[in-house]
C-alpha atoms as one frame of an Amber mdcrd trajectory, in Angstrom:
protein
  65.476  22.185  11.326  61.532  22.611  10.788  59.038  21.274  10.897  56.416
  18.983   9.054  53.186  20.023   8.381  50.499  17.969   6.871  47.368  18.911
   5.814  44.363  16.681   6.720  41.423  16.282   4.174  38.396  17.126   5.724
  35.955  13.855   6.691  33.414  13.447   3.926  30.308  13.828   5.858  28.753
   9.999   7.239  25.685   8.695   5.824  22.933   7.073   7.392  19.774   5.112
   6.458  17.236   7.233   6.766  19.620   9.998   4.649  20.116   7.682   1.921
  16.683   6.431   1.676  15.145  10.850   2.004  17.680  11.186  -1.142  16.606
   8.483  -3.323  12.740   8.673  -2.445  13.054  12.285  -3.419  14.913  11.437
  -7.122  11.908   9.054  -7.128   9.533  11.582  -6.463  10.497  13.262  -8.773
  10.044  10.604 -11.575   6.602   9.590 -10.537   5.721  13.117 -11.359   6.899
  12.775 -14.789   4.641   9.420 -15.474   1.009  10.640 -16.434  -0.322   7.441
 -16.149   0.959   6.889 -12.270  -0.244  10.017 -11.443  -3.918   9.381 -12.668
  -3.582   5.637 -11.199  -2.249   7.265  -7.481  -4.185  10.539  -7.266  -7.449
  10.143  -9.102  -8.643   6.821  -9.941  -9.061   6.580  -5.721 -10.918   9.476
  -5.992 -13.599   8.677  -7.989 -14.138   5.101  -7.341 -16.088   5.373  -4.139
 -18.400   7.471  -5.690 -19.723   4.404  -7.654 -19.508   2.266  -4.950 -21.779
   4.997  -3.226 -24.198   4.010  -6.200 -23.807   0.055  -5.941 -24.604   0.511
  -1.865 -27.637   1.671  -2.751 -29.099  -1.486  -3.622 -28.156  -3.090  -0.948
 -29.201  -4.140   2.446 -26.895  -2.655   4.864 -28.928  -2.620   8.304 -28.753
  -6.289   7.989 -24.787  -6.067   8.323 -25.098  -3.829  11.211 -23.691  -1.010
   8.499 -24.495   2.136   6.831 -23.138   4.263   3.554 -20.712   6.190   5.155
 -18.704   2.778   7.232 -18.651   0.865   4.121 -17.503   3.369   1.945 -14.780
   4.576   4.340 -13.474   1.407   4.311 -13.655   0.663   0.633 -11.694   3.930
  -0.509  -9.094   3.219   1.793  -8.867  -0.102   0.089  -8.682   1.958  -3.619
  -5.849   4.092  -2.102  -3.905   1.442  -0.422  -4.521  -0.657  -3.772  -4.362
   2.012  -7.180  -2.030   4.580  -4.783   0.703   1.983  -3.806   0.238  -1.453
  -5.099  -0.404  -1.052  -8.719   2.115   2.811  -9.249   5.308   0.393  -6.824
   4.561  -2.612  -8.981   5.441  -0.577 -12.189   7.920   1.313 -10.397  10.021
  -1.349  -9.480   9.709  -3.441 -12.939  10.643  -0.033 -14.939  13.535   0.829
 -12.840  14.749  -3.062 -12.846  14.828  -2.346 -16.895  16.654   0.739 -16.820
  19.504  -0.931 -14.628  18.750   1.692 -11.777  18.235  -0.729  -9.179  21.589
  -2.601 -10.666  23.489   0.617 -10.014  21.965   1.344  -6.817  23.261  -1.426
  -5.445  26.431  -0.660  -6.307  26.596   2.269  -3.440  26.387   2.598  -0.384
  22.618   1.605  -0.054  21.358  -1.842   1.071  19.104  -3.774  -0.634  16.501
  -3.305   1.885  16.931   0.484   1.809  16.803   0.605  -2.260  13.133  -0.530
  -2.202  12.362   0.946   0.963  13.617   4.509  -0.055  11.920   3.491  -3.834
   8.700   2.881  -2.082   8.326   5.685   0.082   7.006   8.174  -2.726   3.856
   6.046  -3.337   3.521   4.840   0.400   3.022   8.565   1.728   0.787   9.102
  -0.998  -1.105   6.627   0.035  -1.427   7.653   3.372  -1.789  11.427   2.964
  -4.608   9.979   0.908  -6.168   8.023   2.631  -6.486  10.648   5.534  -8.167
  13.368   2.986 -10.558  10.376   2.502 -11.502  10.187   6.037 -12.101  13.433
   6.395 -13.974  14.187   2.746 -15.946  10.596   4.067 -16.478  12.131   7.549
 -18.270  15.529   6.242 -19.400  14.256   3.401 -21.212  11.077   4.732 -22.143
  12.419   8.634 -19.700  10.295  10.000 -18.778  10.310  13.738 -15.749  10.323
  14.500 -14.010   6.328  15.134 -15.143   4.288  17.884 -11.974   2.893  18.118
  -9.403   4.963  16.335  -6.279   2.904  17.019  -7.683  -0.483  14.924  -7.583
   2.125  11.918  -4.477   3.445  12.422  -3.356  -0.433  12.967  -4.779  -1.676
   9.910  -3.908   1.202   7.327  -0.945   1.451   8.512  -0.256  -2.823   8.579
  -2.370  -2.407   4.503   0.368  -0.081   4.022   3.489  -1.893   4.470   1.815
  -4.857   2.650   1.005  -3.337  -0.216   4.422  -2.076  -0.753   5.686  -5.338
   0.534   3.272  -7.233  -1.924   4.196  -4.853  -4.794   8.015  -5.788  -4.509
   6.565  -9.566  -4.817   4.638  -9.118  -8.227   7.527  -6.973  -9.145   9.484
 -10.257  -9.184   8.395 -11.702 -11.650   6.938  -9.601 -14.139   8.487  -9.123
 -17.353   8.439  -5.378 -18.401   7.148  -2.454 -17.659   4.064  -3.137 -20.451
   3.195  -6.400 -18.081   3.274  -4.485 -15.489  -0.060  -2.949 -15.981  -1.200
  -6.438 -15.898  -0.498  -8.396 -13.745  -1.064  -6.411 -10.669  -4.937  -6.976
 -11.653  -5.313 -10.410 -10.563  -4.749  -8.338  -6.907  -6.792  -5.978  -7.405
 -10.296  -7.410  -8.417 -10.446  -9.785  -6.275  -9.770  -7.381  -3.216 -12.398
  -5.028  -4.793 -14.604  -7.773  -4.646 -14.433  -9.987  -2.226 -12.540  -8.484
   0.920 -15.128  -6.636   2.092 -14.983  -3.359   0.349 -17.573  -3.341  -2.304
 -19.539  -6.407  -0.849 -19.910  -6.387   2.789 -18.585 -10.412   4.617 -21.468
  -9.633   6.709 -24.018 -10.681   3.260 -21.944 -13.106   1.842 -22.803 -17.031
   2.489 -20.492 -18.239   6.102 -18.257 -20.208   3.651 -17.464 -17.917   1.194
 -16.590 -15.501   3.642 -14.828 -17.592   5.642 -12.644 -17.935   2.819 -12.796
 -14.048   1.873 -11.061 -13.464   5.041  -7.785 -14.914   3.679  -7.320 -12.449
   1.584  -4.822  -9.774   1.916  -6.993  -6.883   1.777  -9.110  -8.309   4.262
  -7.838  -7.949   7.690  -7.209  -3.858   6.174 -10.621  -3.110   5.612 -12.329
  -5.004   9.056  -9.952  -3.542  11.079 -10.342  -0.138   9.032 -14.088  -0.228
   9.876 -14.110  -2.217  13.096 -11.930   1.277  13.983 -15.626   3.581  13.138
 -17.744   1.353  13.960 -16.253  -0.063  17.549 -18.007  -3.463  16.808 -14.891
  -5.388  16.364 -13.860  -7.837  19.135 -10.233  -8.199  20.932 -10.221 -11.664
  19.370 -11.241 -10.849  15.533  -9.227  -7.587  15.767  -6.097  -9.940  16.860
  -7.141 -12.508  14.205  -7.115 -10.095  11.121  -3.991  -8.500  12.598  -2.426
 -11.688  11.987  -3.519 -12.410   9.028  -2.596  -9.264   7.833   0.771  -9.772
   9.235   1.100 -13.494   7.384   0.750 -11.883   4.274   3.891  -9.331   4.990
   5.582 -12.261   5.910   5.066 -13.900   2.926   5.539 -11.390   0.973   8.981
 -10.404   2.297  10.323 -14.349   2.028   8.620 -13.720  -2.009  10.762 -10.996
  -2.259  14.125 -11.833  -0.814  13.990 -14.870  -2.787  13.040 -14.128  -6.048
  13.116 -10.508  -6.615  15.879  -9.703  -9.574  18.143  -6.547  -9.871  18.744
  -7.081 -12.964  16.649  -7.205 -16.511  14.916 -10.632 -17.398  16.002 -12.114
 -20.018
């Protein structure tokens, strides 16, 4: 009597959250490269705006605020990158993928909700990170900036800014109906941030009451931490306060995404 042999099929390679997000990020990067408008917003605008800001600073008494052109332009360039390369681009990405039913199809597979959002955001976040590093090197050379006095503050500020802008983009996408309106809905936060978060006009030159309100804006703690990293003038309590404000905005944005983010086209 002959023995019966069974041939087992090789088990499929197990996937991990990191591998799934990486695969989604590669696909999203390919799509991003085909979108000319997003590429211009992500790559060119943040490099051009600091130049116009430098011209604007000539009319300011920066010494009164304890700043110079470099310590104003460098944090501002980080802010421009976060707003254009991360926040604005991701609002459009989330909305367009939702309207094209891409997000709905992704949810039927192995990807979890957080993995879908994180994987979709990863190319823009990495673009913003690399861009900030390039801008830091360029500003240090062109504006004769010395090395940061407290680099850990600048690193923490940048990382908080990347996470915050990605979360705020998902929150903004939750009430953005179409890809066309995705070009408009990010504008209020972008304009307010550029004018009132210390990017173009330092909070130190504002009236005290106005400055105290501006300190609560989403991007203000990021600019404060990055600038404090270079100047070294930020006290421990001020750094903790800025960090707490940034974390609070991240929590608010995540809560809004969990409550309102839609995975199917809005009717």
